[in-house]
C-alpha positions in Angstrom: 118.7 91.8 116.4 120.7 94.7 115.3 119.7 96.2 111.9 118.2 99.1 110.3 114.8 98.1 111.5 114.6 96.1 115.3 111.6 94.1 116.2 109.4 94.9 119.3 107.1 91.9 119.6 103.6 92.4 118.2 104.1 95.8 117.3 106.6 94.9 114.6 109.7 97.2 113.0 110.6 100.5 114.5 112.2 103.6 113.7 112.7 107.4 114.8 111.9 110.7 114.2 113.6 113.6 115.4 111.7 117.3 115.7 114.0 119.6 114.5 111.9 122.4 116.3 112.6 121.0 119.5 116.3 119.5 118.9 119.1 121.5 120.2 122.1 119.3 119.1 122.7 118.2 122.5 123.6 114.6 121.4 122.2 112.4 124.2 121.1 110.1 121.4 124.2 109.6 120.2 125.2 108.8 123.6 122.7 105.9 124.0 122.2 105.0 120.3 125.4 105.8 118.2 124.5 103.8 115.2 120.7 105.4 115.2 121.8 109.0 114.9 124.0 111.3 113.4 124.1 115.2 113.2 123.3 117.2 109.9 125.3 120.3 109.0 123.3 122.3 111.8 124.1 120.2 114.5 121.0 118.6 114.6 120.5 115.0 115.2 119.0 113.0 112.2 117.9 109.1 112.4 120.1 106.9 110.5 117.7 104.0 109.5 120.8 101.9 107.8 122.9 102.2 110.8 123.3 99.4 113.4 121.0 99.7 116.4 118.3 97.9 118.4 115.0 98.8 119.7 115.8 99.3 123.0 118.6 101.8 122.4 116.0 103.6 120.3 114.1 104.0 123.1 117.0 104.7 125.6 118.1 107.6 123.1 114.2 108.9 122.9 114.0 108.5 126.9 117.4 110.4 127.6 116.5 113.6 125.3 116.1 116.7 127.3 114.6 118.2 124.7 111.9 115.4 124.0 112.8 115.4 120.4 112.6 111.8 119.5 109.6 109.9 118.6 109.7 106.5 118.0 107.3 105.4 115.1 106.6 102.0 112.8 108.7 101.7 110.3 106.9 102.2 107.0 110.7 102.4 105.2 111.6 105.5 103.7 108.7 107.6 105.5 110.9 107.5 108.5 114.6 107.7 107.1 115.0 111.1 106.9 114.5 111.5 110.7 112.1 114.5 110.6 
């Protein structure tokens, strides 16, 4: 399913958080999950919950981040919406 929050079996829906203390704006996340992330005014990645993405794309983005700034979290609505 492609949407703002995909499904991962028993764990339910997921979202992503980006730690801006770690993010260096390398943009690997945009390469692997272009619908899930955008850059803010400082050039740092921000999760875009309303974008088109799959849980697999989020995991690929997390795994490709050289700064390890992305964490996959349970989707709790607006709690993860700001990407921080």
